[in-house]
N, C-alpha and C positions, 0 to 999 in steps of 0.2 A: 582067226588072228583078232588079236588084242590091237584096242586102238593106238597103244605106241607102238606096236610092230608096224602097222596101215601106215603111221605118220612117217614113221623109219623110209616104209618103201614110197612114200610120198602119195600116197593114192589118194585120187582126184576127188573120190566120193566122201572119202573120211575126212580129206583138208575144207572140203564144202560145208559139209555139216559142221564140223568142230568152227570153224571161223563165222558163219551162220548163227550159231544158235548160243553162243557166249560175247556176242559184238555187243547186244542191246545192254545185257546185264553190266559190260565193262565200261560201256558208255555212259550209264548212268553210275557207276563207283566213279569215275573219273570226274564227272561234272562237278563234286564238291569242289574241285582244285581249279585254282585261278588260271585255266589254261582255255585259247580258244578251240572251238571244238574242233577243226583243221588239226591241228595241233595233237587233241584226244586222239584223233583218226589215224594220222602217223602214229603215234604210239601204240595203239592197237595193233595195226599191222606190222610194227616191228616186232613189238612182243610174239607176236604169232610165229612170224619167223626165227626168231630166237628159240622159240617151242620146237620149233621142227628141227632145227638143227640140234638143240638138246637132244633130243630123241635119237637120231643118227648118231650123235657123238655115244649114246650108250647112256646120259646122264638121266635119265627118265626110268632105265631100269630098277625094277623093285620099289616105286615110285609109293609112298604110303600115302599121299595127299590127292585127293582128285584133281584131274586134270583141269578143268577148270581154275583152281584153288592157285595149282601151280601157274597157270599165263594169267591169273590175275595179278600174281606177285610180281612176277618178270614186268609188267605191265604200271605197278604201280612204282618199282626201283628205277623204272625208264621216266614216269610221272616226276618222281622228287631231283633224279639227275637233270631233269629237263629246267625245273622249279629253281635249284641251286643255279643252274647254268644263269638262269635269267634275274638271280639272285632276288625272288619274289618271294614273300613271306607267306610262310603255308605250317598247319598243322599234321604232325604225320599223324595215322593210326597206327600204333606201333607193331601189334599182331592181333591174330584173331585167335580165341578161344577153341578148342577143338569142334568140331562139326558146324562149325559157322563157315557158311558163304558170305563172300564180300560182297555178293549182290543184298543180302539179308541184312548188312550192317546199317545201321541207325545209331549216329553218332551219341545219340542219348542213353545207346545200350548197355544196361547196368553191367553186361560182362566187361564190356570191352573198358569200359570206367574202370573197373575192378583190377583187370590187367594195368590199364596207366597207371593205378594209385599204386598198385604192388611193386614195379618195377621202378617208380620213385623212391619206394620204400627200401630198396633195395642198398642203398649208398652209393656213393660217388662212382666208386672204381669197378664196383658190380654192374651197375648201368651201362658205365662206359664201355665195360667189356661186352657185355650183353648185346650193345646195340652195336657195336662195330663186328660182332661176330655173325650174328644173325639177321639185323636190317639193313647194315653197309656192306655186309657180304665178305668182310676182310678176312685173309689168312692169318692164322695164328703170327709167323714172322711179322708180316705186317702191323698188328696190334703190336707186338714188341718193339718195333719202331715209333711206335706213339703213346707207349705208355712205359712206366718205368719197370719194364721185368727184364732180368738178365739171363732167363731159361723159359724154355718153350715147354717145359714140363710144371715149373712152376703156375704158369700163365695156364696151362690146362685144369691142374688141380683149381686153382681159382675160379675159373669160368666153371666145372664140374659142382663146384660149392656154391658160388652164387646160384645155378639154376636148381640145385638141390632147393636152398632158400628159398627161390621165388613158387617153386612148387608146394612148397609145406605152408606159404602164405596161403597161395590161392585154394588150396584145399581144405584152410581155417575157414573162410568165407564161402 
């Protein structure tokens, strides 16, 4: 049985192994944000519960990313939510290049800087679309309420053009 199937069944050994093996890496990753250790531990536990629930709902079926990357991504969004709620200033690391694990991220990492610079060069509208869709996990309908698009098809096409442009910019570097 795969890890995801074991998560769905709430297999105790699998849950314990995943929880303990990713915990220290997550705590190290999350420590760069201005949150108390207690809050970081709460976020990790909440992210772990969300991981299990998403597995049970079938959201992890066909997952292309590593389970660790998926778990850290859930935690990252929870951290950002807490920081927004607390109105704390923070710097987001937008995303990770393929194959790079959150625990390996160094803020001076050249790939992260390249990705951040490329995102900024996309232009305001593309930046907003990419950010809302991928980082804030908004649905297209929600984005249409926030940005001046009258048609979901037009928004989808614009998002595809933005991603194509981003990939081209990244491949040139």
